[in-house]
N, C-alpha and C positions, 0 to 999 in steps of 0.2 A: 291811851285815854280816849274815851268817846265823849260825845256831846252831853250825855246824861251825867257822866262822872265829872265832867268839867263844871256843869251847872251845880251839882252837889257840892263840889269843893268851893266854888265861889260863894254859895249861899251859906256856907258854914262860917264865914267871916263875921265878926261882930258888926251888927247893924246892916248887914247886906240883905238886899231884897231883889226880887226879880221884877222886871218891867218889860213892856213891849211898846216903846214909844212910837214905833213905826210898824205897821202891819207886817207880821211875820219876822220881825227882827227882835230877838230876845237879848236883853242886856242884864248885867248885874250892876246894881247901884249901891252906894253907901251915902247916906244923907240923900241929897237930890242929884248926885253926880254919878256918872257912869264910870266904872273901873274896868269893865270887861264887856266886849261885844261878843256874844256867844253864838257859835255855829256848830254844825255837826263835824266839820272837818278842819275848822280853824277857830282862832280866838283873836280878837283885837285888843291890844293892851298898851298901856302907857309904858314905854320902854326906855325913856330918857327924858331929861328936862328940856333937851333941845333935839333937833333933827340930827345933829352931829353925834350926840350920845346914842341915840336910837340906831344910827347907822352901824354902830359897832356890832350889834347882833346880826345885821344883814351881812356884814363882812365874814362873820363866823359861820353863818348858816345861809348862804346865798340862795339855795334852792327851797328853803323853808320859811323865810321871813321876807316880807315886803313892807314898804312904807304904806300906811293906810291912806286911802283916798281922802282928800279934803282936810283931815286932821293930822296927817303925817307930819306936817311942818311943826307940829307941837310935840313931837316925840312918840306918836302912836304908830305901832306896827301890827301887821297881820301875821300871826304865827300859826303855821300849819301843824295840825295834830298828827301823831303817828308817822312822823317823818324822821329826820336825823336828830331832832331835838328830843332828848330823853324826857319821859313824863315828869321826873322829879325836877328837872330844869324848867319845864312848863309851869309847874306849881310854884317854883321860886319866882318866875316872871309874873304870875298872877299876884303873889304876895307883894312884890315890888310895886305893881300897878295900884293895888289896893292901898298900900302905905302912901304912895305919892298922892293919890286922890284924897285920902283922909287928912294928910298934912296940910292940904289947901282948904279944907272945910273950916268955917268959923268954929271956934271952940264949942259953942252952944249946939252945934249939929254933929259933932264928933261922937262916935259910939262910946258908951261907957264900958270900959274893959275891966 
């Protein structure tokens, strides 16, 4: 999976849209919340409700997943693309991150499905 495929997959989600809140940093949002930090070689995703839950992915893929700087304590990880993690599993992680963020949106801001 490359960066363009990653962006396309994220933006296909209901209510998803692209933003660049910091110069050069592209993200995918739903409502007003980020669910994916998009890069050419990696993606930042919500991988657990807690740091302990997100650490499970690091245990499984120690060379391809790291705790995100600053927001890692909230369950966010950086996931390397085209490494040991199969593309279908990366898509599942994107789905989970999206669902986690949508579930925390006020009902009035959730996408209509």
